[in-house]
N, C-alpha and C positions, 0 to 999 in steps of 0.2 A: 384847693377846691373848697375846703371848709371856710376859709376866709372870704372867698367869693360868695358863698351861700349866706354867711352872716351879714355881709354888706347888702345883699339883695333883700334879705328879710327886713332890714330897717326901712326899706322903701315901701313895704306893704302896710305900714301903720298909718291910720288916718289921723286927722288933726284932733279929733275928739278922743284919740287914744285907742280906738277900736282897730280890728284887723280887716284889711281889704281882702276879702276872700278871693275875688277874681285875680287880684294882683298876686296873692299867695300861690294860687294854682299856676299862674303864669311862671312865677319864680321856680316852682317845683318842676314844671315841665322843662324849663330851660336847664335846670340843674340835671335832670334826668338825661336830657339830650347831651349835655356836656359829658356826663359819666359814660353814656353809651358810646359816644364818639371816642372817648379816651380808651374805653375797653376794646373797641374795634381796632384802634391804633396799636394797642398793646398786643392784641391777638395777631394782628398783621406782622408786627415786629417779631413776635415769638415764632410765627410761621416762617418768616424769612430767615431767622436765625437757625431754625431747625433744618431748612432746606440748604442753607450754607454749610451747616455742620455735616449734613449727609453728603453734600457735594465734596466737602473737604475730605471726609472719610473715604469716599469713593476714589478721589484722586490719590490719597495715600495708599489705598488698597491696590489700585492699578499700578502705581509707581513701584510698590513692593513686588507685585507679580512680575512687572517688567524687569526689575532688577534680578529677581529669582530666575526668570526665564533666560535673561542674558548670561547670568552666572552659570546656569546649568548647560546652556548651549555652548558656552566657551570652556566648560570644564573638561580637563583631559580624561577624566574617568567617565565610564558609562553609568547613567543614573536612571532609575525607574521609580515612579511613585505608584504604590499599590493600594488597593482598597483593603478594608479589614479582612475581606475574604481572600486576599492575596491575588487578586486579578489586576491586570495592568490598567492604570488610569491615564498615565502619560509617561513619556520617555524623552530623554534628550537625544540629539542627533548621534552622539557616540554610541548610545545603546541601540538606536534604530539601525545603525550601520552594522552592528554585530549580527543582525538577522539576515544580512545579505539581501537576496531577492525576496525573501519572505520577512518583511519588517514586522515587528511586534504589533498586534492589534489591540485596541482598547477592549477590555473585557476578557481578554485571553488570560488563562491561568499562567502565572509567571513560571511555575514549575514545568509546564509544557514548553514554554518558550526556551527555558534553560536546557531541557532535554534535547531540544531541536538544535541548538547552537553548540552545545557541549555534551554530546552523548557519552555515556559512560562515567559521568561525574559521580564520585562517591561522596555520600554524606550531604547531599544538597539540602535535605530537610533541616540540617543543623544551622543553615544560614539564617533562619528565623528564630533560632534559639540563642542568639547572641554570639555564635561562633563564626570564625572566618574560615572560608573554604577556598581551595585552589581549583581552578577550572582551566582546561585546555580547549581553546577555540581555534581550530585549524592548527597553525604552527605557533600560535601566540598563547601565552600564559597570563591568567588574571587571578587576582585575589578578591574574593567577594565578601561583602559585609552588609548588614542591614541594621536599621534602627526603627523601633516602634514609636510612632508619633502619639501625641496626646489624644487625638480623636480615634485611635485604634488602627489607623492606616500605617503603612510601612514605606520607608525609603531604602532602596537597595542601590549600592554602588559597586561597580566592578572596576578595579584599578589594574592596569597592565603591569606585569612584573616580568615580562619576557627577558629584558636585559639583565635583571637580577638573577633569573634562573640560568641564563647563559654564563654569567660570572660564577655562579655556584658550580655549574658543570665544569667550567674551565679550572676552577680551584680544585674540584674533585679529581680532574685529569692530572693536574699538576701534582696533587698529593699522591695519586697512584703512581705517577712517573717517578716521583722522589722515592717512594717505597720500593718500586721496582728497581731503581738505580741502586738503592741500598742493598737489596737482595742480590743484585748482580755483582755488586762489589764484594759481598761476603762470599758469593759463589766463585767469583774470580779468584779471590785469595785462596779459597780452599782448593780449587782446581789447579791453579798455578803452583801452589805449595806441593801438590802431589806430582804434577807433571815435571817441574824443575828438579825436585828431589830425586826422582827415579834415575835420570841420566847422570846427575851429579854424583849419586851414590856409586854408580857403575864406574864413572871416571876416577873418583877418589879410591875406590876399592882396587881396581886393576892397576892404577898408577902406584899405589902403595906396594902391591905385590912385585911390580917391576922394579921400583926404586930399591926395595930391600932385598931383592933377589931371593925371595922366599923359596922358590923352587930349585935353587942351586945355580951352578954356573956351567953345567954340561950342555951339549948340543940340544938335547931334548928340552931342557929348561928354556933355552933361548928360543926354540920354536914356540913354546907356550907363551913366552914373553912377547913374541911378535904377534901371536894371536890376540893377546890381551891389549897390545897397542892398537890393533885393528878395532877392538871393541871400544877402546877409549876414543878413537877417532869417530866411530859410528855414533857413540853417545854424544860427543861434542857437536857433530852435525845435527843430531836431533835437537839438542839444546839450542843451537843456533837457529834452527827452523822455528822453534817455539818463540824465541825472542823476535825473530823477523815478522812472524804473524802479528804479534802484539804491536810492533812498530808500524807495520803496514796499516792495521786497522786504525790506529791513532791518527795516522796521516790522512787516511780517507775521511774519517769523521771531522778532522780539523780543516779539510779542504786543501791540504798542502801536498797531497800525492800528485806528482807531475807525471803525465804520460807523454810519450814521444811517438806519435803515430808514424808508421812506415808500412811499406808493402810486406806482408807477412804470409808465408805459406802455412795455412792452417793445418793442412794434411800432415806436414812434417812435424808440427808442434804436437799433434795428437799421437803420432807414432812414437815420438820421443817420450811423451808422458806415459804411454803404455809400457815402454821399456823400463821406465823408472818404477812403476808400481808392480811390475811382473814378479820381482822377488817376494814382495809381500803377499801377492796372490798365490804364489806357489807354496809359501809357508802356511797359508790358510786353506790350501786345496780348493781355491776358487778358479774357475775356468775363465780366461780372458778370450772372448770370441774375436775373430778377425774383424777389424774395423770396416765400416762401409762409408767411404769418403769419395765425394765427387772429384773428378780429375781437375787439376789446375784451380784448386779452391784457394784463392788468394783474397786477403782482406787488408784494408788500411787500418792498422791498429798498433798498439804498443806490444812489442814482442814479449817482453817479460810479463806483462799483465795477462796476455792471452795464455801463456804457458802456465801461469799460476792458476788461472780459471779452470783450464782443462785438467791440470794435475789435482786440484782440490776436488773436482767432481769425481774423477776416477778413484782417488784415494778414499773418499767417503763410500763409494759404491763397493770397493773391495773390502773395506773395514767392516761394513755392516752386512756383508753377505756370508752366510754360514758355509761350511765345507760342502763341496759338490755343487755349489751354486754357480751362477753365470753372471758375467758382466759384459755388456756390449756397448759400443759407441758408434755413432753415425754423424755425418756432417754433410749438409747439402745446401745448395743455393735455392732461394725462393724469392724471385724478384730482386728487389734491392737489399734483401736480407740473407744472412747466413744462419742456418739453424743447426745447432749441435745438440744431440740427445745422448744421454748416458743412462742406460737401462740396467737395473740389477734385479736379481731374484732374492733380495735380502729380507731383513726383518720388517722393513716398511716403517711407516710413521703413523702413530696414533692420531686420529682426527683432532683431538684436543691440543696436540702439539704443533699442528700445522700453522697455527696463528703466530707461534713464537719461534719457529724453526730457523728463521733468519736473524733472530736476535743474537747479539754478541754473547758468547759463553754459554749458548744454549746447549744442553746435553739431554739426550733421550733418557739417560740414567745419570742423575746429577750427584750420586753418592761418590765418595772418595774411592770406594772399592768397586767402582763400576767396571763392567766387563770391557768396555771400549775406551781406549785411551784417546786423548786429544783435548785441545783447549776449547773446542766449540766455536772457533772463530772462522772456520773454513767457509761456510755458506755465507756468513755476514761479509767477509772480505770478497768473496766471489760476486755477490750482488753489487757491492760497492764498485768493484772494477768494471762490471758490465754496465752499470748506470753511468759511469764516467765516459764510456764509449757510446752512450745513447742506446744501450741495449737493455735487456731484462732477462730474468730467470723465473721459471715457474716449476712447481713440483706436483707430480701426481703420484699418490702412494696408497697402498692398501696393506695394512698390517698382516705379516705372514706371507705376503705375495711378492712384494717388491716395490721399487720406486723408479720413476722416470723423471730425470732432471732435464729440462729443456732450456737452453740458452739461445736467445735471439740477438743477433748483432747486425748493425747496418754495414754494408760493404765498405763504406767510407765515412770517416769521422768528419763532420762538417766544420765545426769551430772549436778549437782547443780551449779558447777562453770560456765558452759556454760550458764545456765539460768540466772545467775546473770549478766553476760556480756550482754545478750540480754536486760535485764531490764535497 
């Protein structure tokens, strides 16, 4: 532009060396016009550049918002953006879904929304103090966390941790089961040490007396030896019954206990079991009432298993009934089922023990010097045998009043294979 102005100024000089004023004015006008046109072009270019920059920035902003929206909408966790006053500004679909029929509303206090979907949440205020909190929404568990943004607003995220909580619960159950198994093992060793030592001591003691003929060789001594031999035999049978109980329980739990269903006269089994427990009842001065049994009460079941079930129930009733108490048994048909009830007026079962009364080695009094002998396997074996037949057992008891044991059995075993799987 300066070169053009210098060239034009040379054309305003007259021949005599003077300045042609009109030509100079014209040159200045043209120069001004050129400057003005160039200014307008520059302004236009600047305006266009500004508009393009704004448009580019807008495109970038919209692209960023779109990417953020797509990210939040596809996020597995529930997200909410809150104002500095902690009111809801926007939420992603996952957060909206947590509200159910009452979706979160713009401007609603997030604390109110939280109280609605997760009532009873403790420490919700700590969410905005940088701490994580646990929330239970229906049957699902969430871990909540928030972050304060640069403009004072907050972003809140609720991540579902239901599967983690279930795994933690499963691990806790497994740990409790392991601890319980360890306690049962210790209790089993203590109980069996006592139970096995008692008959063994009697066997060894009486056998030693007989072997060494400590009482002499006369007729009176031989009568005593015969009496001791009977005691040895009785202790041996008791020892055998203890071992049989342990073996039966192990077979039931391993699923290897085999039953052989046949037509069984349940009335005959009950009367036989009553005869077996009568000596123990007489020693304990417990009255065995006459049984109440329906006529022709036959059932398709394993004879040995049914005898053990009835014998276990009656033995428990007699053992835990104090002198002058009573034990009764009834059996009746009810549709396709047979119901056997054994009722005693014994010591009963404490409510806190009802949950574990069917556990192996359970004892009302677990001390070695407990009053009532036994391995604590009777009810566990009884339940196992009944379940193998498709039946069940329930207990109703009141401490100091007595207990009613009710066994329900189907008249006929449907499939032996199924029963073995249950075992």
